[in-house]
PyMOL Python script that loads the backbone (N, CA, C, O; Angstrom):
from pymol import cmd

cmd.read_pdbstr("""\
ATOM      1  N   MET A   1    -116.660  66.729  77.155  1.00  0.00           N
ATOM      2  CA  MET A   1    -117.675  66.840  78.125  1.00  0.00           C
ATOM      3  C   MET A   1    -118.852  65.708  77.855  1.00  0.00           C
ATOM      4  O   MET A   1    -119.309  65.611  76.716  1.00  0.00           O
ATOM      5  N   ILE A   2    -119.262  64.983  78.755  1.00  0.00           N
ATOM      6  CA  ILE A   2    -120.493  64.284  78.547  1.00  0.00           C
ATOM      7  C   ILE A   2    -121.771  65.121  78.854  1.00  0.00           C
ATOM      8  O   ILE A   2    -122.033  65.790  79.853  1.00  0.00           O
ATOM      9  N   THR A   3    -122.447  64.914  77.795  1.00  0.00           N
ATOM     10  CA  THR A   3    -123.819  65.448  77.973  1.00  0.00           C
ATOM     11  C   THR A   3    -125.083  64.618  77.931  1.00  0.00           C
ATOM     12  O   THR A   3    -125.250  63.722  77.104  1.00  0.00           O
ATOM     13  N   THR A   4    -126.122  65.009  79.020  1.00  0.00           N
ATOM     14  CA  THR A   4    -126.815  63.977  79.550  1.00  0.00           C
ATOM     15  C   THR A   4    -128.222  64.689  79.118  1.00  0.00           C
ATOM     16  O   THR A   4    -129.034  65.025  79.980  1.00  0.00           O
ATOM     17  N   PRO A   5    -128.460  64.901  77.688  1.00  0.00           N
ATOM     18  CA  PRO A   5    -130.162  65.505  77.671  1.00  0.00           C
ATOM     19  C   PRO A   5    -131.237  64.635  78.536  1.00  0.00           C
ATOM     20  O   PRO A   5    -131.210  63.416  78.707  1.00  0.00           O
ATOM     21  N   GLY A   6    -132.001  65.386  78.938  1.00  0.00           N
ATOM     22  CA  GLY A   6    -133.321  64.567  79.552  1.00  0.00           C
ATOM     23  C   GLY A   6    -133.007  63.693  80.962  1.00  0.00           C
ATOM     24  O   GLY A   6    -133.972  63.220  81.562  1.00  0.00           O
ATOM     25  N   LEU A   7    -132.011  63.544  81.339  1.00  0.00           N
ATOM     26  CA  LEU A   7    -131.370  62.993  82.542  1.00  0.00           C
ATOM     27  C   LEU A   7    -131.824  63.795  83.564  1.00  0.00           C
ATOM     28  O   LEU A   7    -131.399  64.949  83.609  1.00  0.00           O
ATOM     29  N   SER A   8    -132.864  63.281  84.666  1.00  0.00           N
ATOM     30  CA  SER A   8    -132.832  63.769  85.781  1.00  0.00           C
ATOM     31  C   SER A   8    -133.129  62.493  86.638  1.00  0.00           C
ATOM     32  O   SER A   8    -133.243  61.318  86.288  1.00  0.00           O
ATOM     33  N   ILE A   9    -133.226  63.122  87.944  1.00  0.00           N
ATOM     34  CA  ILE A   9    -133.148  62.017  89.212  1.00  0.00           C
ATOM     35  C   ILE A   9    -134.591  61.345  89.285  1.00  0.00           C
ATOM     36  O   ILE A   9    -134.750  60.318  89.946  1.00  0.00           O
ATOM     37  N   ASN A  10    -135.557  61.898  88.648  1.00  0.00           N
ATOM     38  CA  ASN A  10    -136.856  61.014  88.456  1.00  0.00           C
ATOM     39  C   ASN A  10    -136.940  60.183  87.235  1.00  0.00           C
ATOM     40  O   ASN A  10    -137.738  59.247  87.187  1.00  0.00           O
ATOM     41  N   PHE A  11    -136.172  60.467  86.260  1.00  0.00           N
ATOM     42  CA  PHE A  11    -135.880  59.469  85.387  1.00  0.00           C
ATOM     43  C   PHE A  11    -135.221  58.207  85.661  1.00  0.00           C
ATOM     44  O   PHE A  11    -135.473  57.050  85.325  1.00  0.00           O
ATOM     45  N   ILE A  12    -134.173  58.818  86.467  1.00  0.00           N
ATOM     46  CA  ILE A  12    -133.455  57.316  86.731  1.00  0.00           C
ATOM     47  C   ILE A  12    -134.029  56.570  87.886  1.00  0.00           C
ATOM     48  O   ILE A  12    -133.629  55.417  88.045  1.00  0.00           O
ATOM     49  N   LYS A  13    -134.917  57.062  88.725  1.00  0.00           N
ATOM     50  CA  LYS A  13    -135.707  56.424  89.524  1.00  0.00           C
ATOM     51  C   LYS A  13    -136.285  55.291  88.949  1.00  0.00           C
ATOM     52  O   LYS A  13    -136.291  54.197  89.513  1.00  0.00           O
ATOM     53  N   LYS A  14    -136.857  55.545  87.653  1.00  0.00           N
ATOM     54  CA  LYS A  14    -137.893  54.789  86.768  1.00  0.00           C
ATOM     55  C   LYS A  14    -137.338  53.911  85.626  1.00  0.00           C
ATOM     56  O   LYS A  14    -137.874  52.858  85.281  1.00  0.00           O
ATOM     57  N   GLU A  15    -136.059  54.498  84.982  1.00  0.00           N
ATOM     58  CA  GLU A  15    -135.536  53.656  84.069  1.00  0.00           C
ATOM     59  C   GLU A  15    -134.058  53.820  83.829  1.00  0.00           C
ATOM     60  O   GLU A  15    -133.776  54.975  83.510  1.00  0.00           O
ATOM     61  N   PRO A  16    -132.917  52.900  83.897  1.00  0.00           N
ATOM     62  CA  PRO A  16    -131.425  53.195  83.642  1.00  0.00           C
ATOM     63  C   PRO A  16    -131.393  54.362  82.309  1.00  0.00           C
ATOM     64  O   PRO A  16    -132.257  54.547  81.452  1.00  0.00           O
ATOM     65  N   TYR A  17    -130.254  54.953  82.469  1.00  0.00           N
ATOM     66  CA  TYR A  17    -129.857  55.819  81.606  1.00  0.00           C
ATOM     67  C   TYR A  17    -128.797  55.419  80.762  1.00  0.00           C
ATOM     68  O   TYR A  17    -127.864  55.146  81.517  1.00  0.00           O
ATOM     69  N   ALA A  18    -128.431  55.229  79.507  1.00  0.00           N
ATOM     70  CA  ALA A  18    -127.386  55.023  79.155  1.00  0.00           C
ATOM     71  C   ALA A  18    -127.072  55.815  78.111  1.00  0.00           C
ATOM     72  O   ALA A  18    -127.932  56.497  77.554  1.00  0.00           O
ATOM     73  N   GLY A  19    -125.581  55.804  77.674  1.00  0.00           N
ATOM     74  CA  GLY A  19    -124.887  56.780  76.648  1.00  0.00           C
ATOM     75  C   GLY A  19    -123.672  56.369  75.924  1.00  0.00           C
ATOM     76  O   GLY A  19    -123.402  55.168  75.921  1.00  0.00           O
ATOM     77  N   SER A  20    -122.947  57.150  75.346  1.00  0.00           N
ATOM     78  CA  SER A  20    -121.344  56.924  75.022  1.00  0.00           C
ATOM     79  C   SER A  20    -120.918  58.390  74.891  1.00  0.00           C
ATOM     80  O   SER A  20    -121.521  59.407  74.547  1.00  0.00           O
ATOM     81  N   TYR A  21    -119.674  58.138  75.285  1.00  0.00           N
ATOM     82  CA  TYR A  21    -118.730  59.342  75.042  1.00  0.00           C
ATOM     83  C   TYR A  21    -117.306  58.975  74.537  1.00  0.00           C
ATOM     84  O   TYR A  21    -116.470  58.532  75.324  1.00  0.00           O
ATOM     85  N   ARG A  22    -116.979  59.202  72.935  1.00  0.00           N
ATOM     86  CA  ARG A  22    -115.793  59.001  72.667  1.00  0.00           C
ATOM     87  C   ARG A  22    -115.107  57.733  72.961  1.00  0.00           C
ATOM     88  O   ARG A  22    -113.937  57.743  73.345  1.00  0.00           O
ATOM     89  N   GLY A  23    -115.778  56.626  72.801  1.00  0.00           N
ATOM     90  CA  GLY A  23    -115.381  55.073  73.212  1.00  0.00           C
ATOM     91  C   GLY A  23    -115.857  54.691  74.587  1.00  0.00           C
ATOM     92  O   GLY A  23    -115.740  53.525  74.963  1.00  0.00           O
ATOM     93  N   MET A  24    -116.423  55.675  75.403  1.00  0.00           N
ATOM     94  CA  MET A  24    -116.589  55.228  76.873  1.00  0.00           C
ATOM     95  C   MET A  24    -117.865  55.073  76.786  1.00  0.00           C
ATOM     96  O   MET A  24    -118.413  56.039  76.255  1.00  0.00           O
ATOM     97  N   ARG A  25    -118.757  53.994  77.191  1.00  0.00           N
ATOM     98  CA  ARG A  25    -119.973  53.724  77.444  1.00  0.00           C
ATOM     99  C   ARG A  25    -120.252  54.211  78.711  1.00  0.00           C
ATOM    100  O   ARG A  25    -119.303  54.489  79.445  1.00  0.00           O
ATOM    101  N   PHE A  26    -121.456  54.372  79.114  1.00  0.00           N
ATOM    102  CA  PHE A  26    -121.753  54.222  80.411  1.00  0.00           C
ATOM    103  C   PHE A  26    -123.210  54.376  80.891  1.00  0.00           C
ATOM    104  O   PHE A  26    -123.978  54.942  80.113  1.00  0.00           O
ATOM    105  N   THR A  27    -123.697  53.935  82.095  1.00  0.00           N
ATOM    106  CA  THR A  27    -124.973  53.584  82.405  1.00  0.00           C
ATOM    107  C   THR A  27    -124.918  54.246  83.942  1.00  0.00           C
ATOM    108  O   THR A  27    -123.971  54.350  84.722  1.00  0.00           O
ATOM    109  N   PHE A  28    -126.229  54.624  84.051  1.00  0.00           N
ATOM    110  CA  PHE A  28    -126.705  55.316  85.355  1.00  0.00           C
ATOM    111  C   PHE A  28    -127.857  55.035  85.719  1.00  0.00           C
ATOM    112  O   PHE A  28    -128.816  55.709  85.342  1.00  0.00           O
ATOM    113  N   ALA A  29    -127.990  53.936  86.560  1.00  0.00           N
ATOM    114  CA  ALA A  29    -129.234  53.383  87.141  1.00  0.00           C
ATOM    115  C   ALA A  29    -129.593  53.466  88.777  1.00  0.00           C
ATOM    116  O   ALA A  29    -128.650  53.493  89.567  1.00  0.00           O
ATOM    117  N   SER A  30    -130.681  53.498  89.166  1.00  0.00           N
ATOM    118  CA  SER A  30    -131.067  53.251  90.533  1.00  0.00           C
ATOM    119  C   SER A  30    -130.975  52.000  91.377  1.00  0.00           C
ATOM    120  O   SER A  30    -131.176  51.057  90.612  1.00  0.00           O
ATOM    121  N   THR A  31    -130.839  51.721  92.159  1.00  0.00           N
ATOM    122  CA  THR A  31    -130.958  50.658  93.040  1.00  0.00           C
ATOM    123  C   THR A  31    -131.700  50.427  94.211  1.00  0.00           C
ATOM    124  O   THR A  31    -131.602  49.566  95.086  1.00  0.00           O
ATOM    125  N   GLY A  32    -132.783  51.769  93.974  1.00  0.00           N
ATOM    126  CA  GLY A  32    -133.631  52.079  95.221  1.00  0.00           C
ATOM    127  C   GLY A  32    -133.103  53.055  96.110  1.00  0.00           C
ATOM    128  O   GLY A  32    -133.827  53.888  96.654  1.00  0.00           O
ATOM    129  N   GLU A  33    -131.476  52.969  96.336  1.00  0.00           N
ATOM    130  CA  GLU A  33    -131.225  53.572  97.343  1.00  0.00           C
ATOM    131  C   GLU A  33    -129.960  54.648  96.974  1.00  0.00           C
ATOM    132  O   GLU A  33    -129.567  55.616  97.624  1.00  0.00           O
ATOM    133  N   ALA A  34    -129.562  54.202  95.911  1.00  0.00           N
ATOM    134  CA  ALA A  34    -128.171  54.769  95.662  1.00  0.00           C
ATOM    135  C   ALA A  34    -128.580  54.836  93.772  1.00  0.00           C
ATOM    136  O   ALA A  34    -129.632  54.439  93.271  1.00  0.00           O
ATOM    137  N   ILE A  35    -127.505  55.395  93.100  1.00  0.00           N
ATOM    138  CA  ILE A  35    -127.186  55.671  91.662  1.00  0.00           C
ATOM    139  C   ILE A  35    -125.849  54.708  91.554  1.00  0.00           C
ATOM    140  O   ILE A  35    -124.835  54.875  92.231  1.00  0.00           O
ATOM    141  N   ASP A  36    -126.048  53.631  90.537  1.00  0.00           N
ATOM    142  CA  ASP A  36    -124.911  52.954  90.251  1.00  0.00           C
ATOM    143  C   ASP A  36    -124.650  53.750  88.900  1.00  0.00           C
ATOM    144  O   ASP A  36    -125.437  54.070  88.008  1.00  0.00           O
ATOM    145  N   ALA A  37    -123.062  53.999  89.066  1.00  0.00           N
ATOM    146  CA  ALA A  37    -122.620  54.410  87.545  1.00  0.00           C
ATOM    147  C   ALA A  37    -121.880  53.211  87.131  1.00  0.00           C
ATOM    148  O   ALA A  37    -121.421  52.386  87.920  1.00  0.00           O
ATOM    149  N   ILE A  38    -121.794  53.161  85.945  1.00  0.00           N
ATOM    150  CA  ILE A  38    -120.885  52.127  85.145  1.00  0.00           C
ATOM    151  C   ILE A  38    -120.499  52.358  84.039  1.00  0.00           C
ATOM    152  O   ILE A  38    -121.239  52.438  83.058  1.00  0.00           O
ATOM    153  N   LEU A  39    -119.111  52.519  84.031  1.00  0.00           N
ATOM    154  CA  LEU A  39    -118.324  52.757  82.779  1.00  0.00           C
ATOM    155  C   LEU A  39    -117.688  51.444  82.144  1.00  0.00           C
ATOM    156  O   LEU A  39    -117.317  50.543  82.897  1.00  0.00           O
ATOM    157  N   TYR A  40    -117.564  51.334  80.817  1.00  0.00           N
ATOM    158  CA  TYR A  40    -117.093  49.917  80.136  1.00  0.00           C
ATOM    159  C   TYR A  40    -116.731  50.710  78.714  1.00  0.00           C
ATOM    160  O   TYR A  40    -117.061  51.869  78.467  1.00  0.00           O
ATOM    161  N   PRO A  41    -116.208  50.094  78.103  1.00  0.00           N
ATOM    162  CA  PRO A  41    -115.435  50.533  76.893  1.00  0.00           C
ATOM    163  C   PRO A  41    -116.519  49.771  75.698  1.00  0.00           C
ATOM    164  O   PRO A  41    -117.345  48.860  75.754  1.00  0.00           O
ATOM    165  N   GLU A  42    -116.008  50.694  74.614  1.00  0.00           N
ATOM    166  CA  GLU A  42    -117.109  49.903  73.109  1.00  0.00           C
ATOM    167  C   GLU A  42    -116.626  48.995  72.660  1.00  0.00           C
ATOM    168  O   GLU A  42    -115.457  49.147  73.014  1.00  0.00           O
ATOM    169  N   PRO A  43    -116.672  47.984  72.030  1.00  0.00           N
ATOM    170  CA  PRO A  43    -117.830  48.230  71.219  1.00  0.00           C
ATOM    171  C   PRO A  43    -119.272  47.486  71.953  1.00  0.00           C
ATOM    172  O   PRO A  43    -120.355  47.837  71.486  1.00  0.00           O
ATOM    173  N   TRP A  44    -119.261  46.575  72.975  1.00  0.00           N
ATOM    174  CA  TRP A  44    -120.264  45.744  73.606  1.00  0.00           C
ATOM    175  C   TRP A  44    -121.175  46.638  74.427  1.00  0.00           C
ATOM    176  O   TRP A  44    -120.756  47.733  74.803  1.00  0.00           O
ATOM    177  N   CYS A  45    -122.491  46.195  74.744  1.00  0.00           N
ATOM    178  CA  CYS A  45    -123.552  46.565  75.610  1.00  0.00           C
ATOM    179  C   CYS A  45    -122.940  46.131  76.992  1.00  0.00           C
ATOM    180  O   CYS A  45    -121.936  45.423  77.077  1.00  0.00           O
ATOM    181  N   LEU A  46    -123.605  46.599  78.012  1.00  0.00           N
ATOM    182  CA  LEU A  46    -123.228  46.669  79.449  1.00  0.00           C
ATOM    183  C   LEU A  46    -123.001  45.247  79.479  1.00  0.00           C
ATOM    184  O   LEU A  46    -121.852  44.838  79.642  1.00  0.00           O
ATOM    185  N   GLU A  47    -124.417  44.070  79.274  1.00  0.00           N
ATOM    186  CA  GLU A  47    -124.510  42.894  79.493  1.00  0.00           C
ATOM    187  C   GLU A  47    -123.282  41.990  78.866  1.00  0.00           C
ATOM    188  O   GLU A  47    -122.915  40.943  79.400  1.00  0.00           O
ATOM    189  N   ALA A  48    -122.937  42.306  78.161  1.00  0.00           N
ATOM    190  CA  ALA A  48    -121.736  41.621  77.343  1.00  0.00           C
ATOM    191  C   ALA A  48    -120.602  41.971  77.738  1.00  0.00           C
ATOM    192  O   ALA A  48    -119.765  41.072  77.652  1.00  0.00           O
ATOM    193  N   THR A  49    -120.227  42.970  78.157  1.00  0.00           N
ATOM    194  CA  THR A  49    -118.809  43.606  78.770  1.00  0.00           C
ATOM    195  C   THR A  49    -118.690  42.710  80.047  1.00  0.00           C
ATOM    196  O   THR A  49    -119.465  42.690  81.003  1.00  0.00           O
ATOM    197  N   PRO A  50    -117.713  42.077  79.883  1.00  0.00           N
ATOM    198  CA  PRO A  50    -116.883  41.425  81.084  1.00  0.00           C
ATOM    199  C   PRO A  50    -116.883  42.017  82.239  1.00  0.00           C
ATOM    200  O   PRO A  50    -116.358  43.129  82.178  1.00  0.00           O
ATOM    201  N   LYS A  51    -117.287  41.702  83.339  1.00  0.00           N
ATOM    202  CA  LYS A  51    -117.192  42.514  84.593  1.00  0.00           C
ATOM    203  C   LYS A  51    -116.036  43.157  84.811  1.00  0.00           C
ATOM    204  O   LYS A  51    -116.023  44.372  85.009  1.00  0.00           O
ATOM    205  N   GLU A  52    -114.845  42.354  84.799  1.00  0.00           N
ATOM    206  CA  GLU A  52    -113.262  42.986  84.803  1.00  0.00           C
ATOM    207  C   GLU A  52    -113.317  44.316  84.135  1.00  0.00           C
ATOM    208  O   GLU A  52    -112.907  45.293  84.762  1.00  0.00           O
ATOM    209  N   ASP A  53    -113.795  44.460  82.892  1.00  0.00           N
ATOM    210  CA  ASP A  53    -113.743  45.712  82.278  1.00  0.00           C
ATOM    211  C   ASP A  53    -114.511  46.827  82.306  1.00  0.00           C
ATOM    212  O   ASP A  53    -114.392  47.767  81.519  1.00  0.00           O
ATOM    213  N   ARG A  54    -115.537  46.728  83.460  1.00  0.00           N
ATOM    214  CA  ARG A  54    -116.244  47.588  84.084  1.00  0.00           C
ATOM    215  C   ARG A  54    -115.563  48.315  85.276  1.00  0.00           C
ATOM    216  O   ARG A  54    -114.715  47.816  86.016  1.00  0.00           O
ATOM    217  N   ILE A  55    -116.092  49.628  85.348  1.00  0.00           N
ATOM    218  CA  ILE A  55    -115.725  50.435  86.400  1.00  0.00           C
ATOM    219  C   ILE A  55    -116.901  50.958  86.705  1.00  0.00           C
ATOM    220  O   ILE A  55    -117.685  51.612  86.017  1.00  0.00           O
ATOM    221  N   GLN A  56    -116.954  50.545  87.991  1.00  0.00           N
ATOM    222  CA  GLN A  56    -118.451  51.115  88.730  1.00  0.00           C
ATOM    223  C   GLN A  56    -118.196  52.009  90.179  1.00  0.00           C
ATOM    224  O   GLN A  56    -117.177  52.048  90.870  1.00  0.00           O
ATOM    225  N   LYS A  57    -119.293  52.596  90.342  1.00  0.00           N
ATOM    226  CA  LYS A  57    -119.353  53.283  91.735  1.00  0.00           C
ATOM    227  C   LYS A  57    -120.643  53.794  91.922  1.00  0.00           C
ATOM    228  O   LYS A  57    -121.397  53.844  90.951  1.00  0.00           O
ATOM    229  N   GLN A  58    -121.024  54.197  93.064  1.00  0.00           N
ATOM    230  CA  GLN A  58    -122.230  54.430  93.720  1.00  0.00           C
ATOM    231  C   GLN A  58    -122.418  55.621  94.576  1.00  0.00           C
ATOM    232  O   GLN A  58    -121.773  55.936  95.575  1.00  0.00           O
ATOM    233  N   PHE A  59    -123.674  56.391  93.867  1.00  0.00           N
ATOM    234  CA  PHE A  59    -123.772  57.949  94.640  1.00  0.00           C
ATOM    235  C   PHE A  59    -125.065  57.849  95.048  1.00  0.00           C
ATOM    236  O   PHE A  59    -125.879  57.081  94.535  1.00  0.00           O
ATOM    237  N   PRO A  60    -125.337  58.746  96.139  1.00  0.00           N
ATOM    238  CA  PRO A  60    -126.572  59.192  96.643  1.00  0.00           C
ATOM    239  C   PRO A  60    -127.702  58.969  95.626  1.00  0.00           C
ATOM    240  O   PRO A  60    -127.378  58.992  94.439  1.00  0.00           O
ATOM    241  N   LEU A  61    -128.900  58.771  95.924  1.00  0.00           N
ATOM    242  CA  LEU A  61    -129.963  58.980  95.001  1.00  0.00           C
ATOM    243  C   LEU A  61    -130.590  60.356  95.316  1.00  0.00           C
ATOM    244  O   LEU A  61    -131.461  60.570  96.159  1.00  0.00           O
ATOM    245  N   SER A  62    -129.979  61.283  94.468  1.00  0.00           N
ATOM    246  CA  SER A  62    -130.219  62.672  94.634  1.00  0.00           C
ATOM    247  C   SER A  62    -129.734  63.522  93.600  1.00  0.00           C
ATOM    248  O   SER A  62    -128.866  63.046  92.868  1.00  0.00           O
ATOM    249  N   GLU A  63    -130.159  64.793  93.376  1.00  0.00           N
ATOM    250  CA  GLU A  63    -129.764  65.333  92.045  1.00  0.00           C
ATOM    251  C   GLU A  63    -128.475  65.731  92.332  1.00  0.00           C
ATOM    252  O   GLU A  63    -127.748  65.887  91.351  1.00  0.00           O
ATOM    253  N   ASP A  64    -127.955  65.956  93.532  1.00  0.00           N
ATOM    254  CA  ASP A  64    -126.591  66.333  94.040  1.00  0.00           C
ATOM    255  C   ASP A  64    -125.815  64.793  93.545  1.00  0.00           C
ATOM    256  O   ASP A  64    -124.907  64.990  92.737  1.00  0.00           O
ATOM    257  N   GLY A  65    -125.988  63.661  93.826  1.00  0.00           N
ATOM    258  CA  GLY A  65    -125.508  62.418  93.567  1.00  0.00           C
ATOM    259  C   GLY A  65    -125.514  62.188  92.176  1.00  0.00           C
ATOM    260  O   GLY A  65    -124.524  61.688  91.643  1.00  0.00           O
ATOM    261  N   LEU A  66    -126.441  62.472  91.574  1.00  0.00           N
ATOM    262  CA  LEU A  66    -126.709  62.459  89.960  1.00  0.00           C
ATOM    263  C   LEU A  66    -125.375  63.081  89.332  1.00  0.00           C
ATOM    264  O   LEU A  66    -124.567  62.423  88.676  1.00  0.00           O
ATOM    265  N   SER A  67    -125.242  64.635  89.666  1.00  0.00           N
ATOM    266  CA  SER A  67    -124.344  65.632  88.848  1.00  0.00           C
ATOM    267  C   SER A  67    -123.103  65.052  89.585  1.00  0.00           C
ATOM    268  O   SER A  67    -122.078  65.501  89.073  1.00  0.00           O
ATOM    269  N   ASP A  68    -122.838  64.152  90.680  1.00  0.00           N
ATOM    270  CA  ASP A  68    -121.556  63.767  91.146  1.00  0.00           C
ATOM    271  C   ASP A  68    -121.251  62.573  90.278  1.00  0.00           C
ATOM    272  O   ASP A  68    -120.060  62.334  90.079  1.00  0.00           O
ATOM    273  N   ALA A  69    -122.196  61.761  89.714  1.00  0.00           N
ATOM    274  CA  ALA A  69    -121.755  60.374  89.139  1.00  0.00           C
ATOM    275  C   ALA A  69    -121.709  61.069  87.394  1.00  0.00           C
ATOM    276  O   ALA A  69    -121.082  60.425  86.553  1.00  0.00           O
ATOM    277  N   VAL A  70    -122.326  62.229  87.035  1.00  0.00           N
ATOM    278  CA  VAL A  70    -121.969  62.382  85.701  1.00  0.00           C
ATOM    279  C   VAL A  70    -120.413  63.215  85.781  1.00  0.00           C
ATOM    280  O   VAL A  70    -119.457  63.110  85.012  1.00  0.00           O
ATOM    281  N   ALA A  71    -120.509  63.727  86.523  1.00  0.00           N
ATOM    282  CA  ALA A  71    -118.773  64.342  86.900  1.00  0.00           C
ATOM    283  C   ALA A  71    -117.725  63.295  87.201  1.00  0.00           C
ATOM    284  O   ALA A  71    -116.608  63.386  86.691  1.00  0.00           O
ATOM    285  N   TRP A  72    -118.025  62.376  87.953  1.00  0.00           N
ATOM    286  CA  TRP A  72    -117.142  61.364  87.963  1.00  0.00           C
ATOM    287  C   TRP A  72    -116.863  60.551  86.838  1.00  0.00           C
ATOM    288  O   TRP A  72    -115.781  59.965  86.822  1.00  0.00           O
ATOM    289  N   ALA A  73    -117.703  60.407  85.832  1.00  0.00           N
ATOM    290  CA  ALA A  73    -117.841  59.857  84.612  1.00  0.00           C
ATOM    291  C   ALA A  73    -116.881  60.801  83.548  1.00  0.00           C
ATOM    292  O   ALA A  73    -116.122  60.262  82.743  1.00  0.00           O
ATOM    293  N   ASP A  74    -116.998  61.996  83.642  1.00  0.00           N
ATOM    294  CA  ASP A  74    -116.100  62.983  82.991  1.00  0.00           C
ATOM    295  C   ASP A  74    -114.743  62.601  83.132  1.00  0.00           C
ATOM    296  O   ASP A  74    -114.052  62.302  82.158  1.00  0.00           O
ATOM    297  N   ALA A  75    -114.147  62.597  84.813  1.00  0.00           N
ATOM    298  CA  ALA A  75    -113.063  62.703  85.242  1.00  0.00           C
ATOM    299  C   ALA A  75    -112.497  61.306  84.974  1.00  0.00           C
ATOM    300  O   ALA A  75    -111.283  61.133  84.867  1.00  0.00           O
ATOM    301  N   MET A  76    -113.301  60.408  84.877  1.00  0.00           N
ATOM    302  CA  MET A  76    -112.573  58.959  84.476  1.00  0.00           C
ATOM    303  C   MET A  76    -112.027  59.114  83.102  1.00  0.00           C
ATOM    304  O   MET A  76    -110.888  58.756  82.804  1.00  0.00           O
ATOM    305  N   TYR A  77    -113.137  59.827  82.008  1.00  0.00           N
ATOM    306  CA  TYR A  77    -112.293  60.119  80.945  1.00  0.00           C
ATOM    307  C   TYR A  77    -111.509  60.594  80.548  1.00  0.00           C
ATOM    308  O   TYR A  77    -110.893  60.306  79.522  1.00  0.00           O
ATOM    309  N   GLU A  78    -111.280  61.765  81.547  1.00  0.00           N
ATOM    310  CA  GLU A  78    -110.382  62.664  80.910  1.00  0.00           C
ATOM    311  C   GLU A  78    -108.914  62.100  81.699  1.00  0.00           C
ATOM    312  O   GLU A  78    -107.788  62.377  81.286  1.00  0.00           O
ATOM    313  N   GLU A  79    -109.187  61.308  82.837  1.00  0.00           N
ATOM    314  CA  GLU A  79    -107.935  60.472  83.523  1.00  0.00           C
ATOM    315  C   GLU A  79    -106.973  59.705  82.497  1.00  0.00           C
ATOM    316  O   GLU A  79    -105.744  59.627  82.503  1.00  0.00           O
ATOM    317  N   ASN A  80    -107.917  59.164  81.612  1.00  0.00           N
ATOM    318  CA  ASN A  80    -106.956  57.842  80.558  1.00  0.00           C
ATOM    319  C   ASN A  80    -107.881  58.045  79.071  1.00  0.00           C
ATOM    320  O   ASN A  80    -108.572  57.068  78.782  1.00  0.00           O
ATOM    321  N   PRO A  81    -107.939  59.173  78.168  1.00  0.00           N
ATOM    322  CA  PRO A  81    -108.663  59.128  77.125  1.00  0.00           C
ATOM    323  C   PRO A  81    -108.295  57.962  75.987  1.00  0.00           C
ATOM    324  O   PRO A  81    -109.011  57.494  75.102  1.00  0.00           O
ATOM    325  N   ASP A  82    -107.115  57.713  76.289  1.00  0.00           N
ATOM    326  CA  ASP A  82    -106.445  56.772  75.431  1.00  0.00           C
ATOM    327  C   ASP A  82    -107.374  55.220  75.452  1.00  0.00           C
ATOM    328  O   ASP A  82    -107.707  54.527  74.490  1.00  0.00           O
ATOM    329  N   LYS A  83    -107.606  55.024  76.803  1.00  0.00           N
ATOM    330  CA  LYS A  83    -108.026  54.046  77.215  1.00  0.00           C
ATOM    331  C   LYS A  83    -109.323  53.504  76.494  1.00  0.00           C
ATOM    332  O   LYS A  83    -109.581  52.338  76.195  1.00  0.00           O
ATOM    333  N   TRP A  84    -109.990  54.518  76.312  1.00  0.00           N
ATOM    334  CA  TRP A  84    -111.441  54.225  75.684  1.00  0.00           C
ATOM    335  C   TRP A  84    -111.618  54.589  74.233  1.00  0.00           C
ATOM    336  O   TRP A  84    -112.560  54.227  73.529  1.00  0.00           O
ATOM    337  N   ALA A  85    -110.434  55.476  73.805  1.00  0.00           N
ATOM    338  CA  ALA A  85    -110.236  55.341  72.220  1.00  0.00           C
ATOM    339  C   ALA A  85    -110.135  54.240  71.264  1.00  0.00           C
ATOM    340  O   ALA A  85    -110.595  53.925  70.166  1.00  0.00           O
ATOM    341  N   ALA A  86    -108.980  53.590  72.547  1.00  0.00           N
ATOM    342  CA  ALA A  86    -108.333  52.059  72.039  1.00  0.00           C
ATOM    343  C   ALA A  86    -109.391  50.978  71.724  1.00  0.00           C
ATOM    344  O   ALA A  86    -109.159  49.891  71.195  1.00  0.00           O
ATOM    345  N   ASN A  87    -110.710  51.496  72.173  1.00  0.00           N
ATOM    346  CA  ASN A  87    -111.779  50.228  71.647  1.00  0.00           C
ATOM    347  C   ASN A  87    -112.260  50.416  70.548  1.00  0.00           C
ATOM    348  O   ASN A  87    -113.033  49.590  70.064  1.00  0.00           O
TER     349      ASN A  87
END
""", "prot")
cmd.dss("prot")
cmd.show_as("cartoon", "prot")
cmd.util.cbc("prot")
cmd.orient("prot")
């Protein structure tokens, strides 16, 4: 399960939040009206990861949207843990 210490909607409104979990990297960032949740495999940073290797989904810019984004990232890991561990 992904843990996100210090993550809040107020944080996301100001700065992107990045982390990793067992080979899966994630970034949550505000676009001004939504939260972009982006998942990508290790070892590269977001900017160095080819776009075709990223999984992205938008959520409402709210506490519920943020909770849904974290739950989605958890589900994407659980759906295929070998995909992330292989990198």
